[in-house]
C-alpha positions in Angstrom: 110.7 145.8 79.8 109.7 149.0 81.4 108.4 150.3 78.2 106.2 147.3 77.3 104.7 147.5 80.9 103.9 151.3 80.7 102.6 150.8 77.0 100.3 147.8 78.1 98.9 149.9 81.1 98.3 152.9 78.8 96.7 151.0 76.1 94.5 148.9 78.4 93.4 152.1 80.1 92.4 153.8 76.9 90.6 150.6 75.4 88.8 150.0 78.7 87.6 153.9 78.8 86.5 153.4 75.2 84.5 150.0 76.0 83.1 151.7 79.3 81.6 154.3 76.8 79.7 151.6 74.9 78.7 149.8 77.9 77.2 152.9 79.5 75.2 153.9 76.4 73.9 150.5 75.9 72.7 150.2 79.3 70.9 153.7 78.9 69.2 152.5 75.9 68.3 149.3 77.5 70.6 147.0 75.5 71.9 144.1 77.5 75.8 143.8 77.9 76.5 140.0 77.9 80.2 140.6 79.0 82.6 143.3 79.7 86.2 141.9 79.9 89.6 143.2 80.6 92.1 141.9 78.0 91.0 139.5 75.1 89.9 135.9 75.3 90.6 133.1 76.2 89.1 133.9 79.5 91.2 133.4 82.7 88.5 134.4 85.4 85.0 135.7 85.3 82.1 136.6 87.7 78.5 137.1 87.0 75.7 138.2 89.7 72.8 135.4 89.6 70.2 135.6 91.9 71.6 138.2 94.2 75.0 136.3 94.7 78.3 136.4 92.7 79.1 133.2 90.9 82.4 132.3 89.2 82.2 131.9 85.3 84.6 129.2 84.1 86.8 129.3 80.8 84.5 127.0 79.0 81.1 128.2 80.4 79.1 129.4 77.3 75.9 129.8 79.3 73.6 132.9 78.8 73.0 134.9 81.8 70.5 137.5 82.7 73.5 139.7 84.1 76.8 141.0 82.8 79.7 138.6 83.1 82.7 140.7 84.2 86.1 138.9 83.1 89.8 139.1 83.2 91.3 137.6 80.0 94.8 136.2 79.1 95.8 138.9 76.5 96.3 142.0 78.3 95.7 144.2 75.2 92.8 146.3 76.3 89.4 144.9 76.8 85.8 144.6 75.2 82.2 144.9 75.7 79.9 142.1 74.1 76.5 143.5 73.3 73.4 141.3 72.8 72.5 141.1 69.2 75.6 142.8 68.0 76.4 140.0 65.7 73.1 139.7 64.4 71.9 136.9 66.9 68.4 137.3 68.6 67.7 140.3 66.9 63.9 140.5 67.8 64.6 140.5 71.5 63.7 143.8 73.2 67.2 144.2 74.8 69.1 143.3 71.7 71.3 145.9 70.0 69.5 145.3 66.5 66.0 145.8 68.3 66.8 149.5 68.9 66.3 152.4 66.4 69.0 153.9 64.4 69.6 157.0 66.6 70.2 154.8 69.8 72.5 152.4 67.8 74.7 155.3 66.4 74.9 156.8 69.8 76.0 153.6 71.3 78.7 153.2 68.6 79.9 156.7 69.0 79.9 156.4 72.8 83.4 154.8 72.8 85.2 157.6 70.7 83.3 160.3 72.7 84.7 158.6 75.9 88.1 158.9 74.4 87.7 162.7 73.7 86.4 163.2 77.2 89.3 161.3 78.7 91.8 163.5 76.6 90.1 166.7 77.7 90.2 165.6 81.4 93.8 165.0 81.4 94.5 168.3 79.7 92.1 170.2 82.2 93.8 168.6 85.3 97.2 169.1 84.0 96.5 173.0 83.5 94.9 173.2 87.1 98.0 171.6 88.5 100.6 173.3 86.3 102.7 172.2 83.4 105.8 173.0 81.6 105.3 174.9 78.5 106.6 177.8 76.4 105.7 181.1 78.0 105.4 183.3 74.9 101.9 184.0 73.7 100.1 182.5 76.7 96.3 183.2 77.0 95.1 185.8 79.6 94.9 184.3 83.2 97.9 182.2 83.0 99.9 181.8 86.3 103.6 181.2 85.6 106.4 180.0 88.0 109.8 178.4 87.6 110.7 180.3 84.6 113.7 179.0 82.9 115.5 179.3 79.5 115.3 175.9 77.5 117.3 174.8 74.6 114.8 173.6 72.0 116.8 172.8 69.1 120.5 171.9 68.5 122.1 172.5 65.0 124.0 169.0 64.4 127.9 169.2 64.3 127.6 172.8 65.9 129.7 174.1 68.8 127.1 173.4 71.3 126.4 169.9 70.1 130.1 169.0 70.2 130.2 170.1 73.7 127.4 167.7 74.7 124.4 170.1 75.0 121.1 168.7 73.7 117.6 169.8 73.0 115.8 169.7 76.4 118.6 171.1 78.4 118.0 174.5 80.4 120.5 177.2 80.6 121.6 178.2 84.0 124.4 180.8 83.5 126.6 182.4 80.9 130.1 183.5 81.9 129.0 182.9 85.7 126.0 185.5 85.1 122.7 183.8 85.9 120.2 183.5 83.0 116.4 183.7 83.3 115.3 185.1 80.1 116.1 184.4 76.2 116.5 188.1 75.8 119.3 188.1 78.5 120.9 185.2 76.9 120.7 186.7 73.5 122.2 190.1 74.5 125.2 188.3 76.1 125.6 185.7 73.6 125.5 188.2 70.6 128.7 190.2 71.9 130.8 187.1 72.6 130.0 185.1 69.3 130.8 188.0 67.1 134.1 188.4 68.9 134.7 184.6 68.8 135.3 184.8 72.7 135.0 181.5 74.2 131.8 181.3 76.6 131.5 179.4 80.1 128.0 177.8 79.9 126.5 176.1 82.9 123.4 173.9 82.0 121.1 171.4 83.5 120.8 168.1 81.7 118.4 166.0 83.3 119.2 165.8 87.1 122.9 166.9 86.1 124.5 170.4 86.2 127.2 170.5 83.7 129.7 173.4 82.8 131.4 173.6 79.6 133.6 176.5 77.8 132.7 176.8 74.3 134.2 178.7 71.5 131.6 180.0 69.0 132.0 178.5 65.4 130.8 179.8 62.0 127.2 178.4 61.4 126.4 178.1 57.7 122.7 178.3 58.1 123.1 181.5 60.1 126.0 182.8 58.0 127.7 183.9 61.0 129.5 182.5 64.1 127.3 180.9 66.8 126.6 178.3 69.3 124.0 176.5 67.1 121.2 176.6 69.6 117.6 177.8 69.6 116.2 179.0 72.8 112.7 179.4 74.4 111.4 180.9 77.6 109.6 178.1 79.5 107.9 177.9 82.9 105.3 175.9 84.9 102.0 177.4 83.8 98.7 177.0 85.5 95.3 178.6 85.2 92.2 179.1 87.4 89.9 176.1 87.3 87.4 177.8 84.9 90.1 178.8 82.5 91.7 175.4 82.9 88.6 174.0 81.7 88.4 176.3 78.6 92.2 175.6 77.8 91.7 171.9 78.2 88.7 171.7 75.8 90.6 174.1 73.5 93.7 172.0 73.4 91.6 168.8 72.7 89.9 170.4 69.8 93.3 171.8 68.4 94.9 168.3 68.7 92.0 166.6 67.1 92.2 168.9 64.1 95.9 168.3 63.8 95.3 164.4 64.0 92.5 164.6 61.2 95.0 166.9 59.1 97.7 164.3 59.4 95.5 161.4 58.5 94.2 163.6 55.5 97.8 164.4 54.4 98.8 160.6 54.8 95.8 159.2 52.6 96.4 162.1 50.1 100.3 161.3 49.5 99.2 157.5 49.4 96.7 158.3 46.6 98.6 160.9 44.8 102.1 159.9 45.2 101.6 156.1 45.8 104.0 156.5 48.9 103.8 157.5 52.5 105.9 160.4 53.1 104.9 160.6 56.9 106.5 158.5 59.5 104.0 155.9 60.8 104.3 153.7 63.8 102.6 150.7 65.0 102.4 148.8 68.5 105.9 148.4 68.7 106.9 151.9 67.7 104.4 153.3 70.1 105.6 150.9 72.8 109.2 152.2 72.5 108.1 155.8 72.4 105.9 155.2 75.5 108.9 154.1 77.3 110.9 156.9 76.2 108.2 159.4 76.9 107.7 158.2 80.5 111.2 158.6 81.4 110.6 162.5 80.7 108.0 162.8 83.5 104.4 162.6 84.5 103.1 165.5 82.1 105.0 164.1 79.2 103.6 160.6 79.6 100.0 162.2 80.5 100.1 164.4 77.4 101.3 161.4 75.4 98.2 159.3 76.7 95.8 162.1 75.8 97.2 162.1 72.2 97.0 158.5 71.9 93.2 158.7 73.2 92.6 161.1 70.5 94.2 159.1 67.9 92.1 156.1 69.0 88.9 158.2 68.8 89.6 159.8 65.2 90.9 156.4 63.8 88.0 154.4 65.4 85.3 156.4 63.8 86.7 156.3 60.3 84.1 154.7 57.7 86.0 151.4 57.8 84.6 148.1 58.3 85.2 146.5 61.6 85.6 149.7 63.3 83.0 151.7 65.0 82.8 154.1 62.1 82.0 151.3 59.8 79.5 149.9 61.7 77.7 153.3 62.0 77.8 153.7 58.3 75.9 150.4 57.9 73.2 151.5 60.3 73.1 155.1 58.3 72.6 153.0 55.2 69.9 151.0 56.7 68.1 154.3 57.7 68.3 155.5 54.1 67.1 152.1 52.7 64.5 151.4 55.4 65.4 148.0 55.8 68.1 145.9 57.4 71.3 145.2 55.5 71.9 141.3 55.3 73.5 140.5 58.7 75.8 137.8 56.8 76.8 140.3 54.3 77.7 143.0 57.1 79.5 140.2 59.1 81.7 139.2 56.0 82.2 142.9 55.4 83.5 143.5 59.0 85.6 140.3 58.9 87.1 141.5 55.7 87.9 145.0 57.2 89.3 143.2 60.3 91.8 141.2 58.3 92.9 144.1 56.3 93.6 146.0 59.5 95.6 143.1 60.9 97.6 143.0 57.7 98.2 146.7 57.8 99.3 146.5 61.5 101.5 143.5 60.4 103.4 145.6 57.8 103.8 148.6 60.1 105.2 146.3 62.8 107.7 145.0 60.3 108.7 148.6 59.6 108.9 149.2 63.4 111.1 146.3 64.0 113.6 147.5 61.2 113.7 150.9 62.9 113.7 149.8 66.6 115.1 146.3 66.5 118.2 147.3 68.2 116.3 149.0 71.2 114.3 145.8 71.5 117.2 143.5 71.5 118.9 145.7 74.1 115.9 145.6 76.1 115.5 141.8 75.9 119.2 141.2 76.7 118.7 143.4 80.0 115.8 141.3 80.9 117.7 137.8 80.5 120.7 139.3 82.0 123.0 139.3 78.7 
């Protein structure tokens, strides 16, 4: 239940930010927004300003108002903005979307993904101003570090450390009662003990709990020598002065955008060349499960995940696929080349086909998610109903 609530909050926030971009750009170019809604219809509650006073708009009220209807809808999965003329109606009205030129329409269509990029950059900028836990090697100039610790970044399965209950994400505190603050200190102390096969008394932090275990190094096949089977990294809380935080936030946004585009390219390449998907793909169910897990890791993990989801939403939404913003922009671009409008009926049918194809893809991925996370979901439902 916790995962579902957090997922709905994050998704709704991202979609509302996206739609706000469309709304603001439309109003700048004089396009009327007939309705701005949280969630998807059917409408639960709506208000509109008429003759200087706010009026409630009923569920079945289909009247056209001079101002924007602000609504709350029953399906809490984001939101929408309905622009006048977007579906081809009243194309000759001055405040219609279709009455505007090529450039204003492309700007309005691109404003949603732009807002998602801006949101991700703002999240990273604020995080770098406040301070975030990261690895401290190869930091850019100007970084201010505090609370330096040695973190376990990876555990070899069935190794001595894994058998002792250590896990990736844990923090080393001491080795044989000697405090450890740097990886170099840990490595020098571990080297002599592992080569001699001497048991090592290790204290480490696992979440809020401090644990102490005695581990005897075992032969690690991948290392071709005795060892604990752990990978370590120097970490700390890193922040930057505000001007460097802006640069670092924008740089991180650009870096993650390139990684997402590269991942999509690899996914499509494998699908076309090998006729199979070699990358793990998650749909709404999988993302909901991951959101719940990440939320439990702390505010920075959830904020970073939200920023990455925002960038994914931006990149995917501007792909040249019918029903998405990118597909609509392609029609506007083709119109500019042909110097005449595409048939509204043909465009509407194309977007409908694209929409149903996307729904089919989501359904397929959701079945995959249910197979992978079905046990997690059933346990969560059991907790909700008290089983």
